[in-house]
C-alpha positions as CSV (number, residue, x, y, z in Angstrom):
1,M,0.0,0.0,0.0
2,S,1.2,3.5,-0.7
3,K,1.6,6.2,1.8
4,I,-1.1,8.9,2.2
5,L,-0.5,12.3,3.8
6,I,-3.7,14.1,5.0
7,R,-2.5,17.7,5.4
8,G,-4.1,20.3,7.7
9,A,-7.1,18.5,9.0
10,K,-8.7,19.3,12.3
11,V,-8.4,16.1,14.2
12,L,-11.6,15.5,16.1
13,G,-12.4,19.2,15.4
14,G,-9.3,20.4,17.2
15,E,-6.2,22.1,15.9
16,A,-5.0,21.5,12.3
17,Q,-2.6,18.6,12.0
18,D,-1.1,16.4,9.4
19,V,-1.8,12.6,9.5
20,L,0.5,10.2,7.7
21,I,-0.9,6.8,6.8
22,D,1.6,4.0,5.9
23,G,-0.1,0.8,4.8
24,E,-2.9,-0.1,7.2
25,T,-1.6,2.0,10.1
26,I,-1.4,5.7,11.1
27,A,2.4,6.3,11.1
28,A,2.4,9.8,12.5
29,V,0.3,12.7,13.6
30,G,1.8,16.2,13.9
31,Q,2.7,19.5,12.3
32,N,4.5,19.9,8.9
33,L,4.9,16.2,8.3
34,S,6.4,15.1,5.0
35,A,6.6,11.7,3.3
36,E,8.4,11.2,0.0
37,G,6.2,9.6,-2.5
38,A,3.0,9.9,-0.5
39,T,-0.3,10.8,-2.0
40,V,-1.2,14.2,-0.5
41,I,-4.8,15.1,0.5
42,E,-5.2,18.8,1.2
43,A,-7.7,18.9,4.0
44,E,-7.5,22.4,5.4
45,G,-10.7,23.3,7.3
46,Q,-12.0,19.7,7.2
47,V,-12.6,17.6,10.3
48,L,-10.9,14.2,10.6
49,L,-12.7,11.6,12.7
50,P,-12.1,7.9,13.4
51,G,-14.1,5.7,11.0
52,L,-17.7,5.7,12.1
53,V,-19.3,2.5,13.6
54,D,-23.0,1.7,13.3
55,L,-24.3,-0.7,15.9
56,H,-27.7,-1.0,14.1
57,T,-27.8,-1.7,10.3
58,H,-30.2,-3.8,8.2
59,L,-28.3,-5.2,5.2
60,R,-31.2,-7.5,4.2
61,E,-29.0,-10.2,2.8
62,P,-29.8,-13.1,2.7
63,G,-33.4,-13.1,1.6
64,R,-34.3,-9.5,0.7
65,E,-31.7,-8.6,-1.9
66,D,-34.3,-6.5,-3.7
67,S,-34.0,-4.0,-0.7
68,E,-30.3,-4.2,0.0
69,T,-27.3,-6.5,-0.2
70,V,-24.2,-6.6,1.9
71,L,-22.3,-5.0,-1.0
72,T,-24.7,-2.1,-1.6
73,G,-25.2,-1.6,2.1
74,T,-21.5,-1.4,2.8
75,R,-21.0,1.0,-0.1
76,A,-23.7,3.2,1.5
77,A,-21.9,2.9,4.8
78,A,-18.6,3.9,3.3
79,S,-20.3,6.9,1.6
80,G,-21.6,8.0,5.0
81,G,-18.1,7.7,6.7
82,Y,-18.6,4.3,8.3
83,T,-15.8,1.7,8.5
84,A,-17.8,-0.9,10.4
85,V,-21.4,-1.8,10.7
86,F,-23.3,-4.4,12.8
87,A,-25.8,-6.3,10.6
88,M,-29.2,-7.1,12.2
89,A,-30.5,-10.6,12.3
90,N,-33.9,-10.2,10.7
91,T,-32.9,-11.7,7.4
92,F,-34.4,-14.7,5.5
93,P,-33.3,-17.1,6.8
94,V,-33.0,-15.5,10.2
95,A,-29.4,-15.1,11.5
96,D,-30.0,-17.5,14.4
97,T,-27.3,-20.1,13.6
98,A,-23.5,-20.1,13.2
99,G,-24.0,-20.9,9.5
100,V,-26.0,-17.8,8.7
101,V,-23.9,-15.3,10.7
102,E,-20.7,-16.7,9.0
103,Q,-22.3,-16.2,5.6
104,V,-23.0,-12.5,6.4
105,W,-19.6,-12.0,7.8
106,R,-17.9,-13.5,4.7
107,L,-20.0,-11.4,2.4
108,G,-18.7,-8.4,4.3
109,K,-15.2,-9.5,3.9
110,E,-15.8,-9.9,0.1
111,S,-17.4,-6.4,-0.2
112,G,-14.3,-4.6,1.0
113,Y,-16.1,-1.3,1.7
114,C,-16.4,-1.7,5.5
115,D,-16.2,-4.4,8.1
116,V,-19.5,-6.2,8.7
117,Q,-20.1,-7.7,12.2
118,P,-23.2,-9.9,12.3
119,I,-25.7,-9.6,15.1
120,G,-27.2,-12.9,16.1
121,A,-30.9,-13.4,16.8
122,V,-31.8,-13.9,20.5
123,T,-34.6,-16.5,19.7
124,V,-35.1,-19.0,17.0
125,G,-36.8,-17.4,14.0
126,L,-37.3,-14.2,16.0
127,E,-40.3,-15.9,17.4
128,G,-39.5,-15.2,21.1
129,K,-40.1,-18.8,22.2
130,Q,-36.7,-20.6,22.3
131,L,-33.2,-19.2,22.6
132,S,-31.1,-19.5,19.4
133,E,-27.6,-20.9,19.2
134,L,-26.0,-18.0,21.1
135,G,-22.9,-19.9,22.1
136,A,-22.4,-21.4,18.7
137,M,-22.7,-18.0,17.0
138,H,-20.1,-16.5,19.4
139,E,-17.7,-19.4,18.8
140,S,-18.1,-19.1,15.0
141,A,-15.8,-17.3,12.7
142,A,-18.1,-14.3,13.0
143,R,-17.4,-14.1,16.8
144,V,-20.9,-12.7,17.5
145,T,-21.1,-10.7,20.8
146,V,-24.3,-8.7,20.2
147,F,-27.7,-10.5,20.0
148,S,-31.1,-8.9,19.1
149,D,-34.5,-9.8,17.7
150,D,-34.8,-6.3,16.4
151,G,-38.0,-5.8,14.5
152,K,-39.6,-7.7,17.3
153,C,-39.4,-7.4,21.1
154,V,-38.2,-10.3,23.3
155,D,-41.4,-9.7,25.3
156,D,-41.2,-12.9,27.4
157,A,-39.5,-12.0,30.7
158,V,-38.2,-15.5,31.3
159,I,-36.7,-15.8,27.8
160,M,-35.1,-12.3,28.2
161,R,-33.6,-13.3,31.6
162,R,-32.2,-16.5,30.2
163,A,-30.6,-14.6,27.2
164,L,-29.0,-12.1,29.6
165,E,-27.6,-15.0,31.7
166,Y,-26.3,-16.8,28.7
167,V,-24.4,-13.9,27.1
168,K,-22.9,-12.9,30.4
169,A,-20.7,-16.0,30.2
170,F,-18.7,-14.6,27.3
171,G,-19.2,-10.8,27.8
172,G,-22.0,-10.5,25.2
173,V,-24.9,-8.1,25.2
174,V,-28.6,-8.3,24.4
175,A,-29.9,-5.4,22.3
176,Q,-33.6,-5.0,22.9
177,H,-36.2,-3.7,20.6
178,A,-38.4,-2.2,23.3
179,Q,-42.0,-2.6,22.2
180,E,-44.7,-4.3,24.3
181,P,-46.6,-6.1,21.5
182,R,-50.1,-6.0,23.2
183,L,-49.9,-2.3,23.6
184,T,-49.0,-1.7,19.9
185,E,-51.4,-3.9,18.1
186,G,-52.5,-2.1,14.9
187,A,-50.3,0.8,15.7
188,Q,-49.5,3.1,12.8
189,M,-47.8,6.1,14.4
190,N,-47.0,7.8,17.8
191,E,-50.1,7.9,20.0
192,G,-50.9,11.5,20.7
193,V,-52.7,14.6,19.4
194,V,-51.7,13.9,15.8
195,S,-52.8,10.3,15.8
196,A,-56.1,11.3,17.3
197,E,-56.7,13.9,14.7
198,L,-55.7,11.6,11.8
199,G,-57.6,8.6,13.1
200,L,-54.5,6.4,12.9
201,G,-53.8,3.7,15.5
202,G,-51.4,4.9,18.2
203,W,-48.1,3.5,19.4
204,P,-47.9,4.8,23.0
205,A,-44.7,5.8,24.7
206,V,-45.5,3.4,27.6
207,A,-45.1,0.4,25.2
208,E,-41.4,1.3,24.9
209,E,-40.9,2.5,28.5
210,S,-42.4,-0.5,30.2
211,I,-40.1,-2.9,28.4
212,I,-37.0,-0.8,29.1
213,A,-38.0,-0.6,32.8
214,R,-38.4,-4.4,33.0
215,D,-35.1,-5.1,31.2
216,V,-32.9,-2.8,33.1
217,L,-34.2,-4.5,36.3
218,L,-33.5,-7.9,34.8
219,A,-30.0,-6.9,33.8
220,E,-29.4,-5.7,37.3
221,H,-30.8,-9.0,38.7
222,V,-28.5,-11.2,36.7
223,G,-25.5,-8.8,36.5
224,S,-25.5,-8.7,32.7
225,R,-25.4,-6.1,29.9
226,V,-28.5,-4.8,28.1
227,H,-28.5,-2.4,25.2
228,I,-31.6,-0.4,24.3
229,C,-32.2,-0.1,20.5
230,H,-33.6,3.2,19.0
231,L,-34.8,4.8,22.2
232,S,-37.4,7.4,21.2
233,T,-39.3,8.9,24.2
234,A,-38.6,11.4,27.0
235,G,-39.8,8.8,29.5
236,S,-37.4,6.2,28.2
237,V,-34.6,8.7,28.8
238,E,-35.6,9.1,32.4
239,I,-35.7,5.3,33.0
240,V,-32.2,4.8,31.4
241,R,-30.8,7.8,33.4
242,W,-32.3,6.2,36.6
243,A,-30.8,2.8,35.8
244,K,-27.4,4.2,35.2
245,S,-27.5,6.1,38.5
246,R,-28.0,2.7,40.1
247,G,-25.0,1.3,38.4
248,I,-27.0,-1.0,36.1
249,D,-25.0,-2.0,33.0
250,V,-27.3,-0.5,30.4
251,T,-26.4,1.4,27.2
252,A,-28.8,3.1,24.8
253,E,-28.9,4.4,21.2
254,V,-30.8,7.0,19.4
255,T,-31.4,7.3,15.6
256,P,-30.7,10.4,13.6
257,H,-34.3,10.6,12.5
258,H,-35.5,10.7,16.1
259,L,-33.1,13.6,16.7
260,L,-34.7,15.7,14.0
261,L,-38.2,14.6,12.8
262,T,-41.5,14.7,14.6
263,D,-44.9,13.0,14.2
264,E,-46.3,16.3,12.7
265,L,-44.8,15.0,9.4
266,V,-47.3,12.1,9.4
267,R,-50.0,14.7,8.5
268,S,-48.6,14.4,4.9
269,Y,-49.6,10.6,4.9
270,N,-46.2,10.1,3.1
271,A,-45.2,6.6,4.1
272,V,-41.5,7.6,4.0
273,Y,-42.2,8.9,7.6
274,K,-43.5,5.5,8.8
275,V,-40.9,3.9,11.1
276,N,-40.7,1.7,14.2
277,P,-40.5,3.1,16.8
278,P,-42.5,6.0,15.3
279,L,-41.5,9.6,15.0
280,R,-42.4,11.2,18.4
281,T,-43.2,14.7,19.6
282,E,-41.0,17.8,19.6
283,R,-40.7,17.4,23.4
284,D,-39.3,13.9,22.9
285,V,-36.9,15.1,20.3
286,M,-35.5,17.8,22.6
287,A,-35.2,15.2,25.4
288,L,-33.3,12.8,23.2
289,R,-30.8,15.5,22.1
290,E,-30.2,16.5,25.7
291,A,-29.7,12.9,26.7
292,L,-27.3,12.2,23.9
293,A,-25.3,15.3,24.9
294,D,-25.1,14.4,28.6
295,G,-24.3,10.7,28.0
296,T,-27.5,9.2,29.2
297,I,-27.8,7.9,25.6
298,D,-24.5,6.5,24.6
299,I,-24.5,6.3,20.8
300,V,-26.1,7.3,17.6
301,A,-27.1,4.3,15.5
302,T,-28.8,4.6,12.1
303,D,-31.3,1.7,12.1
304,H,-30.7,1.8,8.3
305,A,-33.9,0.0,7.1
306,P,-34.0,-0.1,3.3
307,H,-37.2,-1.0,1.5
308,P,-38.0,-1.2,-2.3
309,H,-40.1,1.5,-3.8
310,E,-43.3,-0.6,-3.9
311,D,-43.2,-1.2,-0.1
312,K,-43.3,2.6,0.5
313,D,-45.2,4.0,-2.4
314,C,-48.6,2.8,-1.2
315,E,-51.3,3.7,1.3
316,W,-50.0,4.4,4.8
317,A,-51.5,1.4,6.5
318,A,-50.0,-1.0,4.0
319,A,-46.5,0.5,4.0
320,A,-43.4,-1.0,5.5
321,M,-41.8,0.6,8.5
322,G,-38.3,2.0,8.2
323,M,-35.9,4.5,6.7
324,V,-32.5,4.4,5.1
325,G,-29.9,6.3,7.1
326,L,-26.3,5.4,6.6
327,E,-25.5,8.2,4.0
328,T,-27.2,11.0,5.9
329,A,-26.5,10.2,9.6
330,L,-23.5,12.3,10.1
331,S,-25.1,15.3,8.5
332,V,-28.2,15.0,10.7
333,V,-26.0,14.8,13.8
334,Q,-24.0,17.9,12.7
335,Q,-27.3,19.8,12.3
336,T,-29.0,18.7,15.5
337,M,-26.1,18.3,17.9
338,V,-23.0,20.2,16.6
339,E,-24.6,23.3,15.1
340,T,-26.9,23.6,18.2
341,G,-23.8,23.6,20.5
342,L,-24.8,20.4,22.3
343,L,-21.8,18.4,21.1
344,D,-18.4,19.2,19.7
345,W,-16.7,17.0,17.1
346,A,-14.9,15.0,19.8
347,G,-18.3,14.3,21.3
348,V,-19.5,13.1,17.9
349,A,-16.5,10.8,17.6
350,E,-17.3,9.3,21.0
351,R,-21.0,8.7,20.1
352,M,-20.5,7.5,16.5
353,S,-17.2,5.6,16.7
354,F,-15.6,5.1,20.1
355,A,-18.7,4.0,22.1
356,P,-20.4,1.8,19.5
357,A,-17.1,0.0,18.9
358,R,-16.7,-0.5,22.6
359,I,-20.3,-1.7,23.1
360,G,-20.0,-4.1,20.2
361,G,-16.5,-5.4,21.2
362,L,-14.7,-4.3,18.0
363,D,-11.1,-3.9,19.0
364,H,-9.8,-2.4,15.7
365,H,-12.4,0.3,15.2
366,G,-13.2,3.3,17.3
367,R,-9.6,3.9,18.0
368,P,-7.8,7.2,18.7
369,V,-6.4,9.1,15.7
370,S,-2.8,8.6,16.7
371,A,0.4,6.9,15.6
372,G,0.3,3.1,15.7
373,E,-3.5,2.9,15.4
374,P,-5.4,1.3,12.5
375,A,-6.0,3.8,9.7
376,N,-9.8,3.7,9.9
377,L,-10.6,7.3,9.2
378,T,-13.3,9.7,7.9
379,L,-12.7,13.2,6.5
380,V,-15.6,15.6,6.6
381,D,-16.2,18.9,4.9
382,T,-18.3,20.5,7.6
383,S,-18.8,23.7,5.7
384,Y,-20.6,22.0,2.9
385,R,-24.4,22.5,2.4
386,G,-26.4,20.4,0.0
387,V,-29.9,19.2,-0.8
388,V,-30.4,15.4,-0.3
389,D,-31.0,13.6,-3.6
390,P,-31.6,9.9,-3.1
391,A,-30.9,9.3,-6.8
392,H,-27.2,9.6,-5.8
393,F,-27.4,7.1,-2.9
394,A,-25.2,4.1,-3.0
395,S,-27.9,2.1,-1.1
396,R,-30.1,0.0,-3.3
397,S,-33.2,1.6,-1.7
398,R,-34.3,5.3,-1.7
399,N,-36.7,5.5,1.3
400,T,-35.1,8.6,2.9
401,P,-37.2,11.1,4.9
402,Y,-34.7,13.8,3.9
403,E,-35.3,14.0,0.2
404,G,-35.2,17.7,-0.9
405,R,-34.0,18.8,2.6
406,E,-30.8,20.8,2.9
407,L,-28.3,19.2,5.3
408,P,-24.8,20.3,6.3
409,G,-21.6,18.4,6.0
410,R,-20.2,15.9,3.4
411,V,-17.9,13.0,3.8
412,T,-15.0,13.6,1.3
413,H,-12.8,10.6,2.2
414,T,-13.2,7.3,4.1
415,F,-10.3,5.0,4.8
416,L,-10.6,1.3,5.8
417,R,-7.2,0.1,7.2
418,G,-5.4,2.7,5.1
419,R,-7.3,2.0,1.8
420,A,-9.5,4.7,0.5
421,T,-13.1,3.5,0.1
422,V,-14.4,7.1,-0.7
423,V,-12.3,9.7,-2.5
424,D,-13.5,13.3,-3.1
425,G,-17.0,12.3,-2.1
426,N,-17.1,9.3,-4.6
427,L,-16.9,5.6,-3.9
428,A,-13.4,4.4,-4.8
């Protein structure tokens, strides 16, 4: 591999420095570096971050390659500045065996655009009745440490307890989709003023909060780790804050769309805004931002959920739930957290790289930008402003809620172990 010299970038938003990449490793960080024969990238004014890590991505393969594949999903990830993603288990077949998680892991290796770490299903077929092969998936080549039935809630308290006990043996974590199913039957959007006016079935906040409350207590009881997927309500924030104050080993994530969008958008009946958990109120959005800023919520995770056109271009009740998010996540975080003064770029690096890698047990991602570390890096032009055009997405699907919206920031370069996957904003 050739040498690459990134000149004049603001490392984690701090002072301008040069960063020399030699092979797969950062060779030096400092002022006025030189390297004979190196490819020079002039990065004055740009922010250099560690490669982003997404703990919650749906790559759809195997089974729904019409929505996304590991190749197209990792191309989208690289475009968004990611060097590693965790692939959710709700594929067809479900990733509930060593064989399926190894298949996804190998597809990630072949794609070459970012590392893919499979997430194993907690229960067989996501049916919530019998634990899946947790130990076998952990011992497989994929070395699975995160388990989730995302898309469905592990609503049986006994099954959830057993899962927490099982993964404790090897330092794993259960990532819960917090949704009490009986409270959300027929739900179409957030339960509140807007749902009442539109006559759409409501998804109440308590359906999320009651599961989180139960699961943090279960985690405390068995001394295990629990992670809360796509936390979306002000009440959920308070429960997680309380649990952390008790020393319970709980972490939580928020999606970019829950940091920016509200249920008022559902008045358009545009199914691009249909998502699970649903878009909430302005009060919830503000609470989520504050919680991400103060560390109650640990990370931003995209919940990248691609769907083909026909699954969204239909009447609201028939539409699939979910939004693509890998290619716009950093821009949304810049707008909602950095430009509002709630986070600096070092804080963004913590919540979008360091912490997700730590929670998921990825040793070679989420590392400091310093000599001797793996050269997994993202270079961002934070002064850029542009209108979102999904026609230019690398993802196979186009179901973004930001089409036509102006967002700040643009990933100009992404490096995976020293190899450029994005150059000047284009896939390498």
